[in-house]
N, CA, C and O atoms as a printed pandas DataFrame, in Angstrom:
     atom_number atom_name residue_name chain_id  residue_number  x_coord  y_coord  z_coord
0              1         N          MET        A               1  -66.275    3.684   12.754
1              2        CA          MET        A               1  -67.114    2.983   13.712
2              3         C          MET        A               1  -67.086    1.487   13.406
3              4         O          MET        A               1  -67.391    1.066   12.290
4              5         N          GLU        A               2  -66.729    0.716   14.376
5              6        CA          GLU        A               2  -66.678   -0.735   14.203
6              7         C          GLU        A               2  -67.923   -1.358   14.827
7              8         O          GLU        A               2  -68.303   -1.024   15.950
8              9         N          LEU        A               3  -68.543   -2.254   14.094
9             10        CA          LEU        A               3  -69.760   -2.901   14.588
10            11         C          LEU        A               3  -69.423   -4.144   15.397
11            12         O          LEU        A               3  -68.540   -4.918   15.029
12            13         N          ASP        A               4  -70.130   -4.324   16.491
13            14        CA          ASP        A               4  -69.979   -5.500   17.346
14            15         C          ASP        A               4  -71.131   -6.450   17.006
15            16         O          ASP        A               4  -72.264   -6.240   17.438
16            17         N          TYR        A               5  -70.837   -7.479   16.241
17            18        CA          TYR        A               5  -71.884   -8.358   15.725
18            19         C          TYR        A               5  -72.520   -9.237   16.800
19            20         O          TYR        A               5  -73.659   -9.675   16.642
20            21         N          LYS        A               6  -71.804   -9.499   17.884
21            22        CA          LYS        A               6  -72.421  -10.238   18.996
22            23         C          LYS        A               6  -73.493   -9.376   19.655
23            24         O          LYS        A               6  -74.567   -9.868   20.002
24            25         N          THR        A               7  -73.198   -8.093   19.826
25            26        CA          THR        A               7  -74.179   -7.171   20.412
26            27         C          THR        A               7  -75.367   -6.999   19.478
27            28         O          THR        A               7  -76.513   -6.975   19.927
28            29         N          ILE        A               8  -75.102   -6.879   18.193
29            30        CA          ILE        A               8  -76.192   -6.763   17.215
30            31         C          ILE        A               8  -77.081   -8.000   17.296
31            32         O          ILE        A               8  -78.307   -7.889   17.294
32            33         N          GLY        A               9  -76.469   -9.168   17.367
33            34        CA          GLY        A               9  -77.224  -10.418   17.482
34            35         C          GLY        A               9  -78.078  -10.452   18.747
35            36         O          GLY        A               9  -79.220  -10.911   18.719
36            37         N          LYS        A              10  -77.525   -9.970   19.847
37            38        CA          LYS        A              10  -78.290   -9.930   21.106
38            39         C          LYS        A              10  -79.470   -8.980   21.003
39            40         O          LYS        A              10  -80.544   -9.254   21.538
40            41         N          ARG        A              11  -79.272   -7.867   20.317
41            42        CA          ARG        A              11  -80.382   -6.914   20.144
42            43         C          ARG        A              11  -81.489   -7.512   19.289
43            44         O          ARG        A              11  -82.671   -7.330   19.580
44            45         N          ILE        A              12  -81.109   -8.222   18.242
45            46        CA          ILE        A              12  -82.098   -8.878   17.384
46            47         C          ILE        A              12  -82.858   -9.925   18.198
47            48         O          ILE        A              12  -84.086   -9.993   18.142
48            49         N          ALA        A              13  -82.121  -10.738   18.951
49            50        CA          ALA        A              13  -82.761  -11.764   19.781
50            51         C          ALA        A              13  -83.684  -11.135   20.817
51            52         O          ALA        A              13  -84.782  -11.637   21.059
52            53         N          GLY        A              14  -83.246  -10.047   21.425
53            54        CA          GLY        A              14  -84.075   -9.372   22.426
54            55         C          GLY        A              14  -85.379   -8.859   21.836
55            56         O          GLY        A              14  -86.440   -8.986   22.446
56            57         N          ARG        A              15  -85.292   -8.284   20.652
57            58        CA          ARG        A              15  -86.500   -7.770   20.000
58            59         C          ARG        A              15  -87.429   -8.923   19.631
59            60         O          ARG        A              15  -88.642   -8.830   19.818
60            61         N          ARG        A              16  -86.862  -10.004   19.108
61            62        CA          ARG        A              16  -87.664  -11.178   18.736
62            63         C          ARG        A              16  -88.374  -11.743   19.958
63            64         O          ARG        A              16  -89.563  -12.056   19.902
64            65         N          LYS        A              17  -87.650  -11.873   21.056
65            66        CA          LYS        A              17  -88.234  -12.421   22.278
66            67         C          LYS        A              17  -89.295  -11.489   22.862
67            68         O          LYS        A              17  -90.301  -11.948   23.403
68            69         N          ALA        A              18  -89.067  -10.186   22.752
69            70        CA          ALA        A              18  -90.058   -9.221   23.249
70            71         C          ALA        A              18  -91.378   -9.365   22.492
71            72         O          ALA        A              18  -92.452   -9.126   23.044
72            73         N          LEU        A              19  -91.283   -9.755   21.232
73            74        CA          LEU        A              19  -92.487   -9.963   20.414
74            75         C          LEU        A              19  -93.020  -11.397   20.529
75            76         O          LEU        A              19  -94.011  -11.759   19.895
76            77         N          LYS        A              20  -92.337  -12.203   21.354
77            78        CA          LYS        A              20  -92.721  -13.599   21.587
78            79         C          LYS        A              20  -92.775  -14.412   20.289
79            80         O          LYS        A              20  -93.710  -15.177   20.049
80            81         N          LEU        A              21  -91.746  -14.221   19.465
81            82        CA          LEU        A              21  -91.646  -14.951   18.203
82            83         C          LEU        A              21  -90.522  -15.977   18.291
83            84         O          LEU        A              21  -89.499  -15.741   18.933
84            85         N          LYS        A              22  -90.723  -17.097   17.647
85            86        CA          LYS        A              22  -89.697  -18.130   17.568
86            87         C          LYS        A              22  -88.770  -17.816   16.393
87            88         O          LYS        A              22  -89.154  -17.139   15.439
88            89         N          GLN        A              23  -87.552  -18.323   16.487
89            90        CA          GLN        A              23  -86.587  -18.091   15.413
90            91         C          GLN        A              23  -87.146  -18.566   14.072
91            92         O          GLN        A              23  -87.018  -17.866   13.067
92            93         N          ALA        A              24  -87.753  -19.727   14.048
93            94        CA          ALA        A              24  -88.284  -20.274   12.796
94            95         C          ALA        A              24  -89.358  -19.370   12.188
95            96         O          ALA        A              24  -89.444  -19.238   10.967
96            97         N          GLU        A              25  -90.170  -18.753   13.037
97            98        CA          GLU        A              25  -91.208  -17.840   12.539
98            99         C          GLU        A              25  -90.584  -16.625   11.860
99           100         O          GLU        A              25  -91.016  -16.206   10.786
100          101         N          VAL        A              26  -89.570  -16.072   12.498
101          102        CA          VAL        A              26  -88.904  -14.890   11.950
102          103         C          VAL        A              26  -88.170  -15.249   10.664
103          104         O          VAL        A              26  -88.209  -14.495    9.692
104          105         N          GLU        A              27  -87.502  -16.398   10.658
105          106        CA          GLU        A              27  -86.793  -16.843    9.455
106          107         C          GLU        A              27  -87.750  -16.983    8.277
107          108         O          GLU        A              27  -87.435  -16.573    7.160
108          109         N          GLU        A              28  -88.900  -17.555    8.528
109          110        CA          GLU        A              28  -89.877  -17.733    7.456
110          111         C          GLU        A              28  -90.396  -16.388    6.960
111          112         O          GLU        A              28  -90.452  -16.153    5.753
112          113         N          GLN        A              29  -90.774  -15.507    7.876
113          114        CA          GLN        A              29  -91.315  -14.205    7.488
114          115         C          GLN        A              29  -90.274  -13.331    6.781
115          116         O          GLN        A              29  -90.610  -12.561    5.881
116          117         N          ALA        A              30  -89.021  -13.457    7.190
117          118        CA          ALA        A              30  -87.945  -12.661    6.591
118          119         C          ALA        A              30  -87.372  -13.328    5.342
119          120         O          ALA        A              30  -86.541  -12.746    4.646
120          121         N          ASP        A              31  -87.820  -14.542    5.067
121          122        CA          ASP        A              31  -87.345  -15.303    3.913
122          123         C          ASP        A              31  -85.824  -15.503    3.960
123          124         O          ASP        A              31  -85.108  -15.273    2.986
124          125         N          ILE        A              32  -85.363  -15.946    5.152
125          126        CA          ILE        A              32  -83.949  -16.285    5.310
126          127         C          ILE        A              32  -83.856  -17.765    5.675
127          128         O          ILE        A              32  -84.843  -18.366    6.100
128          129         N          GLY        A              33  -82.697  -18.336    5.513
129          130        CA          GLY        A              33  -82.506  -19.766    5.691
130          131         C          GLY        A              33  -82.696  -20.282    7.110
131          132         O          GLY        A              33  -82.577  -19.548    8.091
132          133         N          TYR        A              34  -82.991  -21.561    7.176
133          134        CA          TYR        A              34  -83.165  -22.282    8.434
134          135         C          TYR        A              34  -81.869  -22.194    9.242
135          136         O          TYR        A              34  -80.787  -22.431    8.704
136          137         N          LYS        A              35  -81.973  -21.860   10.510
137          138        CA          LYS        A              35  -80.858  -21.731   11.468
138          139         C          LYS        A              35  -79.959  -20.512   11.204
139          140         O          LYS        A              35  -78.994  -20.290   11.936
140          141         N          TYR        A              36  -80.266  -19.730   10.176
141          142        CA          TYR        A              36  -79.469  -18.535    9.889
142          143         C          TYR        A              36  -79.639  -17.496   10.999
143          144         O          TYR        A              36  -78.672  -16.855   11.409
144          145         N          LEU        A              37  -80.865  -17.335   11.480
145          146        CA          LEU        A              37  -81.121  -16.366   12.543
146          147         C          LEU        A              37  -80.374  -16.744   13.818
147          148         O          LEU        A              37  -79.839  -15.873   14.505
148          149         N          SER        A              38  -80.334  -18.012   14.131
149          150        CA          SER        A              38  -79.594  -18.473   15.305
150          151         C          SER        A              38  -78.127  -18.080   15.203
151          152         O          SER        A              38  -77.525  -17.632   16.178
152          153         N          SER        A              39  -77.569  -18.248   14.032
153          154        CA          SER        A              39  -76.175  -17.915   13.793
154          155         C          SER        A              39  -75.928  -16.407   13.918
155          156         O          SER        A              39  -74.885  -15.982   14.415
156          157         N          ILE        A              40  -76.896  -15.606   13.464
157          158        CA          ILE        A              40  -76.789  -14.146   13.590
158          159         C          ILE        A              40  -76.894  -13.745   15.059
159          160         O          ILE        A              40  -76.093  -12.952   15.554
160          161         N          GLU        A              41  -77.890  -14.302   15.750
161          162        CA          GLU        A              41  -78.119  -13.942   17.153
162          163         C          GLU        A              41  -76.935  -14.310   18.044
163          164         O          GLU        A              41  -76.701  -13.656   19.060
164          165         N          CYS        A              42  -76.195  -15.338   17.679
165          166        CA          CYS        A              42  -75.012  -15.751   18.457
166          167         C          CYS        A              42  -73.751  -14.996   18.048
167          168         O          CYS        A              42  -72.709  -15.129   18.689
168          169         N          GLY        A              43  -73.845  -14.205   16.982
169          170        CA          GLY        A              43  -72.696  -13.443   16.516
170          171         C          GLY        A              43  -71.719  -14.238   15.684
171          172         O          GLY        A              43  -70.599  -13.789   15.439
172          173         N          ARG        A              44  -72.133  -15.431   15.239
173          174        CA          ARG        A              44  -71.256  -16.266   14.408
174          175         C          ARG        A              44  -71.301  -15.856   12.942
175          176         O          ARG        A              44  -70.362  -16.123   12.193
176          177         N          THR        A              45  -72.388  -15.210   12.529
177          178        CA          THR        A              45  -72.571  -14.818   11.140
178          179         C          THR        A              45  -72.812  -13.316   11.070
179          180         O          THR        A              45  -73.537  -12.759   11.894
180          181         N          ILE        A              46  -72.208  -12.669   10.096
181          182        CA          ILE        A              46  -72.402  -11.245    9.878
182          183         C          ILE        A              46  -73.522  -11.075    8.848
183          184         O          ILE        A              46  -73.369  -11.474    7.693
184          185         N          PRO        A              47  -74.647  -10.482    9.263
185          186        CA          PRO        A              47  -75.761  -10.323    8.325
186          187         C          PRO        A              47  -75.511   -9.203    7.323
187          188         O          PRO        A              47  -74.866   -8.203    7.637
188          189         N          SER        A              48  -76.032   -9.386    6.117
189          190        CA          SER        A              48  -75.929   -8.350    5.092
190          191         C          SER        A              48  -76.908   -7.220    5.407
191          192         O          SER        A              48  -77.774   -7.356    6.271
192          193         N          THR        A              49  -76.758   -6.119    4.701
193          194        CA          THR        A              49  -77.692   -4.996    4.839
194          195         C          THR        A              49  -79.106   -5.461    4.527
195          196         O          THR        A              49  -80.060   -5.087    5.210
196          197         N          GLU        A              50  -79.230   -6.274    3.497
197          198        CA          GLU        A              50  -80.546   -6.780    3.103
198          199         C          GLU        A              50  -81.187   -7.583    4.229
199          200         O          GLU        A              50  -82.379   -7.422    4.490
200          201         N          VAL        A              51  -80.437   -8.429    4.891
201          202        CA          VAL        A              51  -80.977   -9.249    5.979
202          203         C          VAL        A              51  -81.345   -8.373    7.176
203          204         O          VAL        A              51  -82.383   -8.587    7.801
204          205         N          ILE        A              52  -80.506   -7.392    7.498
205          206        CA          ILE        A              52  -80.832   -6.470    8.597
206          207         C          ILE        A              52  -82.157   -5.769    8.306
207          208         O          ILE        A              52  -83.003   -5.635    9.190
208          209         N          MET        A              53  -82.330   -5.326    7.067
209          210        CA          MET        A              53  -83.568   -4.640    6.679
210          211         C          MET        A              53  -84.764   -5.580    6.788
211          212         O          MET        A              53  -85.818   -5.181    7.283
212          213         N          LYS        A              54  -84.615   -6.809    6.335
213          214        CA          LYS        A              54  -85.706   -7.785    6.419
214          215         C          LYS        A              54  -86.077   -8.070    7.870
215          216         O          LYS        A              54  -87.257   -8.120    8.219
216          217         N          LEU        A              55  -85.067   -8.255    8.709
217          218        CA          LEU        A              55  -85.329   -8.537   10.123
218          219         C          LEU        A              55  -86.002   -7.349   10.806
219          220         O          LEU        A              55  -86.910   -7.527   11.620
220          221         N          ALA        A              56  -85.561   -6.149   10.478
221          222        CA          ALA        A              56  -86.184   -4.956   11.058
222          223         C          ALA        A              56  -87.655   -4.873   10.655
223          224         O          ALA        A              56  -88.506   -4.524   11.473
224          225         N          ALA        A              57  -87.949   -5.189    9.410
225          226        CA          ALA        A              57  -89.338   -5.151    8.935
226          227         C          ALA        A              57  -90.186   -6.191    9.662
227          228         O          ALA        A              57  -91.285   -5.886   10.128
228          229         N          VAL        A              58  -89.678   -7.411    9.757
229          230        CA          VAL        A              58  -90.425   -8.490   10.417
230          231         C          VAL        A              58  -90.601   -8.197   11.904
231          232         O          VAL        A              58  -91.652   -8.482   12.477
232          233         N          LEU        A              59  -89.577   -7.631   12.521
233          234        CA          LEU        A              59  -89.623   -7.366   13.960
234          235         C          LEU        A              59  -90.157   -5.966   14.272
235          236         O          LEU        A              59  -90.054   -5.490   15.403
236          237         N          ASP        A              60  -90.720   -5.321   13.271
237          238        CA          ASP        A              60  -91.411   -4.046   13.422
238          239         C          ASP        A              60  -90.570   -2.996   14.144
239          240         O          ASP        A              60  -90.998   -2.402   15.134
240          241         N          THR        A              61  -89.366   -2.786   13.622
241          242        CA          THR        A              61  -88.460   -1.783   14.182
242          243         C          THR        A              61  -87.605   -1.222   13.063
243          244         O          THR        A              61  -87.839   -1.507   11.889
244          245         N          THR        A              62  -86.620   -0.428   13.426
245          246        CA          THR        A              62  -85.678    0.105   12.444
246          247         C          THR        A              62  -84.336   -0.597   12.598
247          248         O          THR        A              62  -84.048   -1.150   13.659
248          249         N          PRO        A              63  -83.517   -0.583   11.559
249          250        CA          PRO        A              63  -82.182   -1.163   11.687
250          251         C          PRO        A              63  -81.358   -0.496   12.789
251          252         O          PRO        A              63  -80.474   -1.126   13.369
252          253         N          ASP        A              64  -81.647    0.782   13.079
253          254        CA          ASP        A              64  -80.933    1.487   14.165
254          255         C          ASP        A              64  -80.998    0.719   15.476
255          256         O          ASP        A              64  -80.018    0.659   16.218
256          257         N          GLU        A              65  -82.147    0.136   15.756
257          258        CA          GLU        A              65  -82.291   -0.584   17.022
258          259         C          GLU        A              65  -81.275   -1.714   17.116
259          260         O          GLU        A              65  -80.735   -1.974   18.192
260          261         N          PHE        A              66  -81.012   -2.379   16.011
261          262        CA          PHE        A              66  -80.042   -3.479   16.004
262          263         C          PHE        A              66  -78.605   -2.960   15.961
263          264         O          PHE        A              66  -77.740   -3.462   16.678
264          265         N          LEU        A              67  -78.355   -1.966   15.128
265          266        CA          LEU        A              67  -76.994   -1.514   14.873
266          267         C          LEU        A              67  -76.424   -0.610   15.962
267          268         O          LEU        A              67  -75.250   -0.728   16.314
268          269         N          VAL        A              68  -77.251    0.296   16.500
269          270        CA          VAL        A              68  -76.738    1.227   17.512
270          271         C          VAL        A              68  -77.480    1.151   18.835
271          272         O          VAL        A              68  -77.117    1.839   19.789
272          273         N          GLY        A              69  -78.507    0.329   18.903
273          274        CA          GLY        A              69  -79.169    0.109   20.176
274          275         C          GLY        A              69  -80.391    0.944   20.450
275          276         O          GLY        A              69  -81.005    0.813   21.509
276          277         N          SER        A              70  -80.762    1.808   19.513
277          278        CA          SER        A              70  -81.975    2.596   19.724
278          279         C          SER        A              70  -82.527    3.054   18.389
279          280         O          SER        A              70  -81.802    3.235   17.410
280          281         N          SER        A              71  -83.804    3.230   18.388
281          282        CA          SER        A              71  -84.458    3.762   17.208
282          283         C          SER        A              71  -84.491    5.276   17.351
283          284         O          SER        A              71  -84.995    5.801   18.344
284          285         N          ARG        A              72  -83.961    5.964   16.374
285          286        CA          ARG        A              72  -83.944    7.413   16.442
286          287         C          ARG        A              72  -85.333    8.004   16.241
287          288         O          ARG        A              72  -85.622    9.108   16.702
288          289         N          TYR        A              73  -86.162    7.283   15.572
289          290        CA          TYR        A              73  -87.486    7.782   15.240
290          291         C          TYR        A              73  -88.542    6.850   15.801
291          292         O          TYR        A              73  -89.071    6.010   15.073
292          293         N          PRO        A              74  -88.864    6.983   17.098
293          294        CA          PRO        A              74  -89.788    6.054   17.726
294          295         C          PRO        A              74  -91.229    6.207   17.242
295          296         O          PRO        A              74  -92.062    5.345   17.524
296          297         N          GLY        A              75  -91.537    7.274   16.527
297          298        CA          GLY        A              75  -92.889    7.476   16.023
298          299         C          GLY        A              75  -93.164    6.605   14.811
299          300         O          GLY        A              75  -92.538    5.561   14.627
300          301         N          GLU        A              76  -94.090    7.035   14.003
301          302        CA          GLU        A              76  -94.526    6.252   12.856
302          303         C          GLU        A              76  -93.814    6.608   11.558
303          304         O          GLU        A              76  -93.946    5.870   10.583
304          305         N          ALA        A              77  -93.068    7.700   11.501
305          306        CA          ALA        A              77  -92.467    8.162   10.249
306          307         C          ALA        A              77  -91.554    7.114    9.616
307          308         O          ALA        A              77  -91.564    6.952    8.396
308          309         N          TRP        A              78  -90.782    6.414   10.406
309          310        CA          TRP        A              78  -89.852    5.428    9.852
310          311         C          TRP        A              78  -90.576    4.270    9.198
311          312         O          TRP        A              78  -90.046    3.645    8.279
312          313         N          LYS        A              79  -91.794    3.971    9.667
313          314        CA          LYS        A              79  -92.541    2.847    9.098
314          315         C          LYS        A              79  -92.892    3.091    7.635
315          316         O          LYS        A              79  -92.913    2.154    6.837
316          317         N          THR        A              80  -93.165    4.335    7.280
317          318        CA          THR        A              80  -93.464    4.662    5.896
318          319         C          THR        A              80  -92.262    4.348    5.013
319          320         O          THR        A              80  -92.407    3.780    3.931
320          321         N          VAL        A              81  -91.085    4.720    5.481
321          322        CA          VAL        A              81  -89.865    4.443    4.730
322          323         C          VAL        A              81  -89.613    2.933    4.683
323          324         O          VAL        A              81  -89.280    2.395    3.627
324          325         N          ALA        A              82  -89.769    2.257    5.802
325          326        CA          ALA        A              82  -89.557    0.809    5.849
326          327         C          ALA        A              82  -90.493    0.081    4.885
327          328         O          ALA        A              82  -90.085   -0.871    4.220
328          329         N          ASP        A              83  -91.738    0.524    4.811
329          330        CA          ASP        A              83  -92.697   -0.096    3.889
330          331         C          ASP        A              83  -92.243    0.048    2.440
331          332         O          ASP        A              83  -92.456   -0.854    1.629
332          333         N          LYS        A              84  -91.625    1.168    2.117
333          334        CA          LYS        A              84  -91.130    1.377    0.752
334          335         C          LYS        A              84  -89.916    0.509    0.448
335          336         O          LYS        A              84  -89.667    0.171   -0.709
336          337         N          LEU        A              85  -89.164    0.147    1.479
337          338        CA          LEU        A              85  -87.955   -0.657    1.283
338          339         C          LEU        A              85  -88.236   -2.148    1.151
339          340         O          LEU        A              85  -87.452   -2.876    0.542
340          341         N          ARG        A              86  -89.339   -2.603    1.711
341          342        CA          ARG        A              86  -89.629   -4.042    1.742
342          343         C          ARG        A              86  -89.573   -4.735    0.383
343          344         O          ARG        A              86  -88.998   -5.819    0.290
344          345         N          PRO        A              87  -90.147   -4.156   -0.678
345          346        CA          PRO        A              87  -90.136   -4.894   -1.951
346          347         C          PRO        A              87  -88.815   -4.812   -2.724
347          348         O          PRO        A              87  -88.678   -5.451   -3.766
348          349         N          LEU        A              88  -87.849   -4.045   -2.237
349          350        CA          LEU        A              88  -86.599   -3.878   -2.968
350          351         C          LEU        A              88  -85.722   -5.117   -2.876
351          352         O          LEU        A              88  -85.738   -5.839   -1.879
352          353         N          ASP        A              89  -84.950   -5.348   -3.948
353          354        CA          ASP        A              89  -84.021   -6.475   -3.928
354          355         C          ASP        A              89  -82.695   -6.025   -3.308
355          356         O          ASP        A              89  -82.535   -4.854   -2.963
356          357         N          GLY        A              90  -81.767   -6.938   -3.172
357          358        CA          GLY        A              90  -80.494   -6.653   -2.505
358          359         C          GLY        A              90  -79.719   -5.520   -3.145
359          360         O          GLY        A              90  -79.158   -4.681   -2.441
360          361         N          ARG        A              91  -79.678   -5.480   -4.459
361          362        CA          ARG        A              91  -78.950   -4.425   -5.167
362          363         C          ARG        A              91  -79.586   -3.065   -4.900
363          364         O          ARG        A              91  -78.885   -2.080   -4.668
364          365         N          GLN        A              92  -80.901   -3.017   -4.935
365          366        CA          GLN        A              92  -81.604   -1.770   -4.675
366          367         C          GLN        A              92  -81.386   -1.310   -3.225
367          368         O          GLN        A              92  -81.202   -0.120   -2.971
368          369         N          LEU        A              93  -81.408   -2.264   -2.272
369          370        CA          LEU        A              93  -81.171   -1.912   -0.874
370          371         C          LEU        A              93  -79.759   -1.372   -0.671
371          372         O          LEU        A              93  -79.554   -0.451    0.120
372          373         N          ASP        A              94  -78.785   -1.939   -1.379
373          374        CA          ASP        A              94  -77.414   -1.429   -1.289
374          375         C          ASP        A              94  -77.344    0.007   -1.798
375          376         O          ASP        A              94  -76.646    0.843   -1.224
376          377         N          LEU        A              95  -78.072    0.288   -2.878
377          378        CA          LEU        A              95  -78.106    1.638   -3.427
378          379         C          LEU        A              95  -78.747    2.611   -2.432
379          380         O          LEU        A              95  -78.234    3.709   -2.213
380          381         N          VAL        A              96  -79.864    2.205   -1.834
381          382        CA          VAL        A              96  -80.532    3.035   -0.829
382          383         C          VAL        A              96  -79.592    3.271    0.354
383          384         O          VAL        A              96  -79.497    4.389    0.860
384          385         N          SER        A              97  -78.910    2.237    0.787
385          386        CA          SER        A              97  -77.979    2.366    1.905
386          387         C          SER        A              97  -76.874    3.374    1.573
387          388         O          SER        A              97  -76.507    4.195    2.414
388          389         N          SER        A              98  -76.353    3.311    0.364
389          390        CA          SER        A              98  -75.316    4.262   -0.051
390          391         C          SER        A              98  -75.862    5.685   -0.066
391          392         O          SER        A              98  -75.180    6.624    0.344
392          393         N          PHE        A              99  -77.088    5.837   -0.537
393          394        CA          PHE        A              99  -77.704    7.163   -0.565
394          395         C          PHE        A              99  -77.896    7.703    0.852
395          396         O          PHE        A              99  -77.635    8.878    1.113
396          397         N          VAL        A             100  -78.347    6.851    1.757
397          398        CA          VAL        A             100  -78.542    7.279    3.151
398          399         C          VAL        A             100  -77.205    7.696    3.758
399          400         O          VAL        A             100  -77.134    8.689    4.483
400          401         N          ASP        A             101  -76.150    6.943    3.466
401          402        CA          ASP        A             101  -74.818    7.325    3.947
402          403         C          ASP        A             101  -74.435    8.697    3.411
403          404         O          ASP        A             101  -73.921    9.536    4.150
404          405         N          TRP        A             102  -74.685    8.925    2.121
405          406        CA          TRP        A             102  -74.364   10.218    1.500
406          407         C          TRP        A             102  -75.144   11.341    2.174
407          408         O          TRP        A             102  -74.573   12.385    2.489
408          409         N          VAL        A             103  -76.446   11.139    2.400
409          410        CA          VAL        A             103  -77.274   12.160    3.039
410          411         C          VAL        A             103  -76.740   12.461    4.442
411          412         O          VAL        A             103  -76.670   13.623    4.844
412          413         N          ALA        A             104  -76.364   11.415    5.186
413          414        CA          ALA        A             104  -75.853   11.609    6.540
414          415         C          ALA        A             104  -74.552   12.418    6.539
415          416         O          ALA        A             104  -74.300   13.198    7.457
416          417         N          GLU        A             105  -73.740   12.229    5.516
417          418        CA          GLU        A             105  -72.463   12.960    5.424
418          419         C          GLU        A             105  -72.671   14.427    5.027
419          420         O          GLU        A             105  -71.807   15.268    5.278
420          421         N          HIS        A             106  -73.801   14.726    4.416
421          422        CA          HIS        A             106  -74.056   16.085    3.905
422          423         C          HIS        A             106  -75.175   16.771    4.668
423          424         O          HIS        A             106  -76.060   17.392    4.079
424          425         N          LYS        A             107  -75.123   16.649    5.981
425          426        CA          LYS        A             107  -76.113   17.330    6.820
426          427         C          LYS        A             107  -75.989   18.827    6.653
427          428         O          LYS        A             107  -74.886   19.347    6.480
428          429         N          PRO        A             108  -77.122   19.533    6.705
429          430        CA          PRO        A             108  -77.059   21.006    6.568
430          431         C          PRO        A             108  -76.365   21.649    7.753
431          432         O          PRO        A             108  -76.227   22.871    7.799
């Protein structure tokens, strides 16, 4: 599966605008650099897993919404998991991401 980063950027921008947030507000809350969000939203920059997770947390959604266009779990269950991921550093998030990939490959 190949990711279309321009589409991902548009989804992030759409979610931000739906919440009536400015780029600078999201950048500050997500603790990412000035103008970095603009670059992501335009598809000029490829965000890391850590940044996708931070943006999803700030924009109160799941990474699925950005990556595939929909949240698989529209209820509250994903928020519990997202809350547990927020304090993790980049290395820990990479480990969690690898584990999630492994779980997805080993469906019952």
